[in-house]
C-alpha angles and dihedrals in degrees: 000000000000118000092012117130115194118237116255127188121227127180119224136178109274090236095049111128119250117269110269122229117279110277098017127112116298112250099185096257090150096217095122097049092040091056101042135346122248115241092274090048092048088057092049096040095040091226142083101213132049132033118336112244088222095062109114130186113224112211088190096056096027092228142084123276134189106254088216087072103024102039109012096154089055097041096044098038094123092052119091115256101256092046092045090055092046092051092047092051092054099035098098092056094044094053091042092238113196092017096109136247111325096172106116094191133109113223118212125208106242090222093064125068118259116260114257 
């Protein structure tokens, strides 16, 4: 069916902030990275669908962060030192950090019935 996007279930931290409107400032809701990794995340996760393995919950900030920026030594542990440093240096640009929400999805609360 044209224009139909199948439902997918993602699991987020119960204290994750609500997804912001498309194009507005990212608030670390985690929806985009829990659905599909960005190109940098696909390289790290070795997949194009499903949660990015670099997605990290921050107890301190009560939101999700990209591990390429918040925990590069952990996320890039299997990469050699010089390549790890090079990836870390360019990560913010690759994930479009600071560019606003680009997740064109509408999350639904599992406690509420789906829209018809």
